[in-house]
C-alpha angles and dihedrals in degrees: 000000000000135000130216116191145198135182128250126198130194126198137170142126131253119192107195137117113260130212104150118116121246113243097173137015132227118220140173117259139168123248138175110265098179143346133208125194129206132183119202130193087351093276107071132067123197125187119199106204116198114205127200140164130272136171111246129190121224092208113189094348118090119229086221092065117104116269109244114202097194093298094323123106097221136053142182131218111247146160126220144187133177120250129221087258091066098250131110118256122187151149142236093200093105103118129097090226130025126252092027119207115280096015117191091035121229141152128058121349087251090059095042091052091045092053099043116025095068095053102057124122119242091229125031124191127215116189133181115186100192108043126058117212129341137155111344096213109120127188138196125200143085131315127202112265114235105160115265098347115087121197105200090180093076115063129180124200132196118259111291094010105089134158092293090062101041104038125071138167117249118230123257115245124277097011126083150130123217138189111253090222126036097217140018132187130218106202117193097183126215113331140191123216095263091049099050107079109068096012109145133205127180143190134162132258128201131209124196121191132187092232133031088221094069115106121198145157127221117234141168110249092232088061089238126119092225142053116231116231127214093245094063095263128106136217111228109211129216132182131218130356090306090057091226120179119262112270096025101092130059115219130190137177138092090264131025134171115194133185112241117202131189123200120192116231138164134046118297116237096191140029132234131040118357136188145166137181136206143175120248112199138192109235113193119227 
């Protein structure tokens, strides 16, 4: 199974008075959008991890709670993969500058995210020079900080952004599907209160594959069927003319064009412009 990803963005404006309490928070987080794997000289494996932005929801956990890195007060951003020898191999070289601000990270999740998320490379490289191949699952998150020894087996993720969000399976060589555009936007326009819930916006997404025999489903990387918005609402997504939820229909063919529909739901917790983003991925069957 492999996954090929692209980014979606939603934007609009809602002009209404707000009095509802906030039970969860949305925040910007980094996630793996795609991975490529190369083997050189038969003895070395290199993973190229491409990183992009998503909107995550903290759920019932406050971002003002103290970040716990498996019993340790400090953590570091890292990426990892599993080698052919059956052990995890990773890197902490994920920042655009070194040392990045706040390293090692500590404090509340709000502080940790503020210190780290804005300083992540768009492409992170993991290389093992002694073992060729291995599991293609690749993860991105935090590891507990313990001085000079790094344990890539233990990963910690921010509230609402667990392993299902930050781990993907890299594609096998010479077979793949890709989105024909890297990003699409669902624009809901300017809305009044009585127009918000149930309002829809649509666009189209294209998928191109190297073989017509490849079968796949399209899923949000979070595993949800909606994208959380920063005003407390959500955009429920549907694919095709039947508006089926992501992950529920199998597609095939060397070229597919699908209608993507977003439907607003939930109660807004703030007024003015709102937005959200997510990663839609191809999962091979």
